[in-house]
N, C-alpha and C positions, 0 to 999 in steps of 0.2 A: 456811424450808427444807422441802422435801418430799422424801421418800425412798420408793422403791418396794421391793419385796421383793428379797432377796439374789439376785444373779445367779450363774450357774455357768459354769465353763470349759467350752467346747465344742470345744476343740482336738482335732485328730486325735491319736490315740496314736502315739507314735513321733517327735513333733516335738522333745521335750526329752530329751536323753540326757546321760550323765555325772553325776557327783554330787560335792558337797562341801557340808557344812552351813555356809553363810556368811550372816551378816546376819540370821538368824532370831531372833525374840523367844523368850526362855525356852530358849535353846540348851542341850543337855545337855553332859556332859563330852566331852573329846576322844575317849575310848574309845567312848562312846555314839554320838558322831557317826560314827565309822568303822563301827560296827555298823549304824547306820541307813542310811548311804550304800550299804553292801554289799547290803542287802536292798531298796533302793529300786526302784520300778517306774516304767515310763514312764507319763506322765499319760494318764488316760482320762477321758471325759466324766463329770462329776459327782463326780470325786475331790476337786476343789478349788473353793471358792467365793471370790468377791471382793466386798468391801463398801466402799462409799464413804461418808464422813460429813464433816460440818463443824460446828464449835462454834457458829458464828454464821451467821445468814441474811443479814445486812446488813454490808457491809464498807466503811469509809471509805478514802479515797485513801492515808492514812498507815498503814493496817493491812495486815498480810500477808494475801494471799488464800490462806489455808491450807485444805487438805483432807487428810483422812486415808484412806489406802488400807490395807485389811487383807485378806490372803490367808490362807485357812484350809484345811488338809487335812482334809476330811470323811470320808476313806476309812479303812479299817482297816490300811493298809499305807503305808510311806514313799513319797513321790512326788518326782520330780526336775524341777527348773525351771531353764531358762536365765535367769540373773539379769538379763541385759540387758533382758528384757521383763517384769521385776518392778520395784517401786520400791526394791529393796534398796540401790542406790546413787543414789537420787533419780530424776529424770526424764531419763534418758539417751536415751530414745527417745520417740516420740509415743505415750504410753500412754493419754492421756486425749482423749476427744472433747469439745471445748469449743465452745459456740455462744453467740451474743449475739442475742437476739430471734429465735432460730431459724436464724441464719446462722452458718456455720463460722467460727471464730476461728483466725487463723494461728498455727502452731507456730513459735516463733522460737528454739528451743533448738539446741544444736550437732548437726551431722551428722558422725559419726565414720567413719573407716576403721579397722576392727579386724582383727587376725589371726584365723584360724579358731578357733572355740571350742575350749577345752581344759578339763581337769578343773576348773581354778580358776574357770572362768566359770559354773559351775553351783552350785546350792544344793539341799538336800534338806529337805523338811518331813516330820517324823515324824507319825504319826497324831494328830490333834487339835491339832497345832501351828499357830501363826499367825505370819505376818510382817506387821508393821505399820510404816508410815512416814508421816510428815506432810510434805507438800511444799507449796511456795509456787508457785501458778500463774503469778504475775507474772514469775517467773524465766525462763519459757520460752514463755509465751503472751502474745499482744497484748491487754492489758487497758487500752488507752488510752481506750476509750469507756465511758461510764457506762450501765448498763442491767442487765437480768436475764440472767444467764449460766446455761446448762445444762451440767452436767459429768457425764461417766460414764467409767469405765475400759473401754476397748474396744481390742482388738488383734487383727489378723489375722496370726497367726504363720506363718513359713515354716521349713522344716527347714534349719537352718544348719550342722549338723554331720553331713555326709554328702553324697550325690550328688543327693538329691531336692530340688526347689525348689517342690513343690506346696504351695499354700496350705492351711492347716488351717481349721477352723471359727472362728467369731468368739467371742472372750472378752468377756463383758459384765458390768458391775456394775449395781447400782441407779443411778437418776438422782438427782442433787442439784441444786437450784436456788438460786442466790445472787444478791442484788443487790449489785453491785460498782461503786464509784465509780471513774471512770477515773483512771489514773495513768500517768506517763511510762514508756515501755518502753525508753528509751535506756540503753545499758550504759556504765559508767564506763570511762575509759581504763585499759588494762592496764599501763601503764608508759611510760617514755620511749622515743621512737622515734629510732633512729640511722640517718640516711640514708647510703647507700653511694654509688651512682652512679645517675643517671637516675631510673628509676621503681621501683627496688628499695630497700626499707628493712627494718631489723631492729628487733625489740623483744625484750629479754631474751635476746639471743643473744651468746654469748661470742666473743672474737676468733678462737678456733679453730673455732667452729661456723659462723661466717659464710661462710668459703670453701666449706665443704661444702654449705651451702644454695645458694650461687650456682651450684655445679656441678649441683645437683639441678634448679634452675630452668632452666639451659641444657639439661639432658637432657629435661626436660618440654617445653620449647619445641620441641626437635628432634622428639620423639615426636608432639606435636600437629600440627606442620607436616607430618610424614609421613602421619599419619592423614587430615588434611584433603586433602592432595594425592592420596592413594589414592582417596578418595571422589569427588574432582573429576575424576580422569583415567581411572578404571576404568569400563568400561561397566557400568551398574547391572544386577546379576544376582545369583543365589545363589552368590556366591563362597565358598570355604571360610572366609575370614577374616570375612566378613559373617555368614554363617549360624551359625558357631560361637559368636559372641558376641551376635548380635541376632536370631537365629532365621530362620524362613522368609522368603524374599525378598518384599518388596513395594516398589513404587516410592515409596509414601508413607513407609515405614520407612527406606529408603535416604536419602530427602530429609531426614528428621528427623535421622538420624545425621550427614549432611553439614552441616546447619545447626548442630548441636551442636558439631562439631569446628571449624567456621569461627569460632564464638564463642569456643571454648577457645583456639584458635590466636591470635585477635586479643587475647584477654586477656593471654596470656603475652608477646605481642609489643609491646603498646602501653599496657597499663594499669598504674597505680601499685600494685605488689604489696608487701605487708608480710608478713614471716614472723616469727612470735612463737615463741620457743623455751622458754617457761616450763612447758609441759605435762609432767607426770611420770607420767601414766597409761600403762599397758602397751598403748597403742594406737599406730597410726601417726600420725594427725593428725585434726584436726576443723576445721570452719568454722561460722560462723553465716551461713546462706544469704542473709540480708538485709543483710549487712555486707561487701560486696566491698571490697577484694580481700585481706583479711587471713586468712592460713592459720596455724593453730597446729599445730606439729609436736610429736609426743610420743616416748616412749621407743623404741618399735619402729622409728621412722623412722631413728634413728641407726645401727642394726645392719643395715638393709636394703641390698641392693646398689644401685649407682647406676642401673643399667638392668636389664631383664629382669623376670621375674615378681615382683610385689609389691615393686617397687623404689622408691627415693627419688623418681626422676622420675615414675614412674607414680602414686605417692601424691599428688603435687602435681596431676596431671591429675584424679585421682579427686575431690580437694577442689575444684578449680577448677570442675568440672562441677556442683557443688552450688549455686553461687551463682545466685540467681533471675535475675539479669541476664545470666547465661551460658547454662546449659542447664537449671537447676532440677531436677537429678536427685535421686533419693531412694536409700535403701539397702534394697532388697528382699532381697538375699542378699549374703553375703560369700564370697570365695574362688573359685578357678577352677572347681572341681567344681560349686558352687552356681550360678555364672554360666552354665555350659554347660547345666545342667539347666533353668534359667530360660529360656534361649533356646528350648529345645524346647517347654516347657510354656506359656510366656506371653511371646511376642515383644514385646508392647506394654510389659510391665513391664521386659523386658531393655533396651529403648530408654530407660527411665527409671531404670536402675540404674547407680550410679556405678562399681562394680567392673567392670561390663561395658564401660564406656567405657575404663577403665584398661587392661583386658586387650586390648581391640582396639588401643589405642595402643602398648602394650608389644610386642604381637605376638610373644610367646614361648611356645611354639615358633613359628617363622615359618610363617605361612599366606599363601598368595597370594590 
């Protein structure tokens, strides 16, 4: 194992807002947490450092591919961090760059649809405080081949809580090198599947949840057909609907959106879809992009409207777009404000953003 010097956050100040002291090591009392959170400042370059380490340099196929991530507040004031982009709850995002013999390794973890960030989604580190988590790479990265893997913590954050979608600087840790023996990346079955009709099946869904899911699938199919029809019958141009969600018009961009929605429409119309209702997280839903066409719906899904902004039907479109065999989208920003800003600042990323596809399909408020 080889490690370089400690890396530092280089994110733009202003990306991380809000505060609550969640998941940090050596956390103070509740009263102290409140005091720290109230005095916390937005993250500035050099405030926080991140270090990556591993106990062993060689790992057999039966051993966990564990690495430890430590974030430390090196400043003299509390700093605020959006915990989605920390290891506080494990690897919920692609926080690590992993390579095998110099080539990028696929991230196979879940892609979530989340509500807009709120106070509970942030944590605060007091001066000198660290957040340390040990994670298993094999849970979310393809370690099926034997070889020398390079790992580092690296995130290009975007401002998720507000109207800006400009990318900040890159957060980097030191590099760690491990020899890892290949192991199976297949996931175990999540439970019994109960078939309903045709190409729709349910896992871990109650008899009262199943009709709601079916309604949502029908709503998603209707939205996908409408979006595909719009892109096929409207003269390609900078229409309000296109530019609001995908940015400045280009024929190549229009064709990309058209191909994406053709694939999304086809998936809802013809593919064997499984909906799993086991998730209890306060998110809408998630999928594993390389495991079509299973969609896991979470707590926020059930309280969402059937149609309209951030709806049940729209959530299913968001998740369907993530599948590699469909549109292979990513999550650059969440929420309508963020998606609108992303369309202005980075049309290419908007065409790769799942929420942008959802809002284009939901078309609420209506745009021609």
